[in-house]
N, C-alpha and C positions, 0 to 999 in steps of 0.2 A: 660412573661418569659424574664429574663435577661441573656444575654450571653456575654462572653468575647471573643474578636477576638485577637489572638496572632500571630504575624508574626514569621515565622521560616525559616531560610535559611539552616538548617541542619536537614531536614525532615528524620525521621526514617522510615523503612519499615512498622512498626506497625502503625505509624501515617498515612501513605499513605493508608494502608488497612482500617483504621478507616473511612477515607473519601470514599473509594471505595466500601466498603461492602453495605451500604444502597443504594448507586447508582445502584449497580448490582441487588439488590432485587427489586428496582423500575423498572428497565429495564425488568427484568424477568416477573414481574406482568403485564407490559404494552406491551412489544414487543415480549414476548415468549422466549423460550430457545435460547440462543446465543452460541451454542457449536462451539467454534473456531476450525478450522483445518488449519494447516500450511503445506506448501510444498516448495521445492526449485528445480529449474532446474539448475544443476551445469555445468559450463564450466570448463573443466580440461585441463591442459597442455598436450602436445602430449604424454608424458609418463604416463599420468593418475594419477599422484601423487598429484599435487597441484591444488586447486581451483583458477582459475584466473578471474572468473566472473560468471554471471548467473542471475537468477530471483528468488526472494523470494516473496511468496504470502500468504495471509491469507483469509480464507473464514469465513464469519460472516453474520448472518441474510440473507443467500442465496445470498450474494454479495461477489465477489472476489476483495480484495484489492491487487493490485500489489504494494508491498511496496518497493522493490528494483529491479532495472535492471542495470546491469553493463556488458559492453562488452569492453575488452581492446582496447585502442585507435588504436593499430596496426591491429586490426581485424575488425574495423568498415567499413561499406560500402560493406560488403560481404554477407549480408542477415542473419547474425547470430541473431541480435536483433529481426528481424521479425520472425525467427524460434522460438525464445523463447516466443514471444508474442502469436504466433499461438498455440504453445503447451499449454500455460497457458489458452487460450480460450477453447481448447479442454478439459482441466481439469475442467474448470468452467461449461461447458456443461455436462460433465460426472457427476458432483456433483449437477446438476440441479440448477445452479445459475441463478438468474434473470438478472444479468449483472456484469460488471467489472468496477472498478474505480481506479484512480491513481492520484498522484500529480507529477508535474514536474516544474522546474524553467525555466525562459525564456532563460537562458544560457545553458540549457540542451537540451531536445528533443521534444518541443511541436509539431513541424512539422512532426516528425516521428510518433507520436501517431495519429495526424489528418489523415495522409496518411493511417493509418490502420483502419480508421472509428470511432475513438474516438471523442466525441463532448465535447467541453468545457461547464462546468456548473458553474464555478466560477473562480474568480481570486482575488489575494491579491497583491495590489500594494506596491512597496518599501519593498519587502521581498525577499532578502536583499535589502537595500536602492539602488535605481537605477535599480532594476530588478523587475520581476514579478513572482509570484507563481501561476501556473495554476492547475485547477482541471478538469479532464476529466472522461467521462463515456462512456460505450458502452453497450447498452441493447442487450441481447441474445434472439434469438427467433427461 
């Protein structure tokens, strides 16, 4: 079988789906149903009008990916980040997750996650150059 490889820097959604569809079918056949669930824990301003931070998570294959965590700089050190993480852990347990995983940069909060019991399972050096990207997990039991 002969195939042509074509480089595209203006990928359409239809082209992306053409790549994704057989991959999803393979994953379903081998890993089972991967019904995604998402949630957010929203930090709102004192008036309750504006979202000023929070946590966004995605449950997939019975693992919670903590995709985003943001606490305004003026509110750091007050336990708000820990409250967000504990509530996310409660949600993961409620949804019968095996564990939780996340990514963070060396210039973000690796020590914060370690303090909460997360264990490094990987790292990517020089991402971005001069820094490190860390991958953490916490098994639930």
